[in-house]
C-alpha positions as CSV (number, residue, x, y, z in Angstrom):
1,M,0.0,0.0,0.0
2,K,1.5,3.3,-1.1
3,G,2.4,5.5,1.8
4,Y,2.2,2.7,4.4
5,K,5.0,0.7,5.9
6,F,4.4,-2.9,7.0
7,V,5.5,-3.7,10.6
8,A,5.8,-7.5,11.2
9,G,5.2,-9.0,14.5
10,E,2.6,-11.0,16.6
11,N,0.1,-8.3,15.7
12,A,1.3,-7.1,12.3
13,I,0.2,-3.5,11.3
14,F,0.6,-1.0,8.5
15,V,1.9,2.4,9.6
16,S,1.6,5.8,7.9
17,E,2.9,9.1,9.2
18,E,-0.1,10.9,7.6
19,S,-3.0,8.5,8.4
20,G,-1.9,6.6,11.5
21,K,-2.0,2.8,11.6
22,I,-4.1,0.0,10.2
23,E,-4.4,-3.2,12.2
24,K,-6.7,-6.2,12.2
25,G,-10.2,-5.3,13.4
26,M,-10.0,-1.6,12.5
27,K,-12.6,0.2,10.6
28,L,-11.5,1.7,7.3
29,R,-13.2,3.9,4.8
30,V,-12.2,2.7,1.3
31,E,-13.3,2.9,-2.3
32,V,-14.4,-0.6,-3.4
33,I,-13.1,-1.4,-6.9
34,S,-14.4,-5.0,-7.3
35,V,-16.1,-7.7,-5.2
36,K,-16.3,-11.5,-5.8
37,Y,-17.9,-14.4,-3.9
38,M,-15.6,-17.4,-3.3
39,E,-18.0,-20.4,-3.3
40,I,-15.6,-22.8,-1.7
41,E,-14.7,-20.6,1.2
42,K,-18.3,-19.2,1.4
43,E,-16.9,-15.6,1.7
44,F,-16.6,-12.4,-0.2
45,Q,-13.3,-10.9,-1.3
46,A,-13.0,-7.2,-2.1
47,L,-10.4,-5.2,-4.0
48,A,-10.3,-1.7,-2.4
49,N,-8.4,1.5,-2.7
50,L,-7.2,3.8,0.1
51,N,-6.0,6.6,-2.1
52,G,-8.3,9.6,-2.1
53,D,-9.8,12.3,0.1
54,F,-11.4,11.0,3.3
55,L,-10.2,7.4,2.8
56,G,-8.3,5.4,5.4
57,P,-8.7,4.6,9.1
58,I,-11.8,6.0,10.8
């Protein structure tokens, strides 16, 4: 992700000086580009974008 640095560890996170951090369980505001349903896993996968005004961690 452009502008974010990955920090590995037990609870891996992405850190940005501008937008703060992104970690598992956080709420994000994103622009959804594409969505598909994976029948075998019975789940949805989304391709999303964080670049833009008012996007990122809430």
